[in-house]
N, C-alpha and C positions, 0 to 999 in steps of 0.2 A: 504494500500500500504506500504509494508515493505520489498520489494524486493531490492536486490542490484543493479538492473538495473535502468536506468534513469526513472523518474516518467512519462515523456511524452510517453515512450514506454509502460509503464504499463497502462496508460490511453487508448492508442490505442488498446491494447490487451483486456482491460476490455470491450470496445465497441464491438470488434470483438467477444468476448465470448458471450456477450448479443445477438448478431445477430445469432450466431450459436445455442444458447440455445433457441432462439425464444422469448426472452424477448424484443427484438427490431425487429419488423417486417420490411420487405422491405417497403419503402416509409414512414416509421415512422420518426418522428423528434427525434434527439438525444439531450441530454442536451446541453445547451449553454456553451460557453467558460467560462463565469462568474460563471455558476452553477458548472462546473467542478472545477474551481479555488477555489470557496468557500467551496465546499464539501471536497476537498483534502487539503485545506489551502496552496495553492501554488500560484505563480504568474500567472496571466492570460496568459502571453506569453508562459509559459511552457505548459499550457493546450492547447493553440492554436497550439503549435508544435506537440502535440499528435494527435489532430484532423486533422491537415494538412497532417500527414502521411496517414490517412485514405482517405483523398481527393486525394492525389497523387497516391494512389493505386486503386482508383475507387470504394472504398467501401462506401464512403459518398460523397454527392454532396452539394455544397453551393447554397442556393437560396437567392439571395441578398435581404436583408430587412426582410427575413422570418426566416431563420435559416439553420441548417444542417440536411440533411435527408439521410436515408439509401438508397443506390442505388438499383434499380431492379436487381436481380441476384446476389446480394452481398453474400448472404448465400451460394449459390452454389459455387461461386469463393473461398470463405473462406474455405469451406469444402474440395475442391480440393487441395488448398494450404496446409491445415493442414494435409491431408492424405499423401501428398508428403513429408512433413517434418517428419511425423511419420515414414514413410518407411525409410527415410534416417537416422533418429536418432535412431530408435529402431529395425526395421525389418532387415535391411541389416546387422548391427552388430550381431544380434541374429543368423542369418543364417550363417555368417562367423564363429562364435564361435561354432555353432552346427557342422559345417563341420569339424572344427579342432578336435572335440570330436568324430567324426565318427557317428554323429546322422543324419540319412537321413530325408528327408522332411516329410514323413509319420509319423515317430517316433516323430519328432518335433511337428507336428500338434497334435498328441495324447498327448504329454506333455502339450501343451497349453490347450487343452480341459480338461485335468485332473486338471489343476491348476485354471481354470476359476471358479469364484464364481458367483452364480446366485443372482441377486438383490432381 
């Protein structure tokens, strides 16, 4: 974690990314607050703030006395949210710039296809 954003946001995003990537399955237990705090060498209150963001958005549920678990449907919700963010952050500005340059949708799609690298 070396981002300029607050560490609690980075922790929440790390868990979200693990859910999206499949490293954390639905109904799986996430690391404890103390594990996050020890791993990142931060105050447990900061780690709790990150996990509570996930609880507040319905991605993680607290099971009293047991721990925190990934909610059923969390991956689908995260994917939908990330796709909407992707569209707003990248696709809409791309289309607007293409429009300014007189590039139609078909030509833009072809440009994207030609730039795409296969893994």
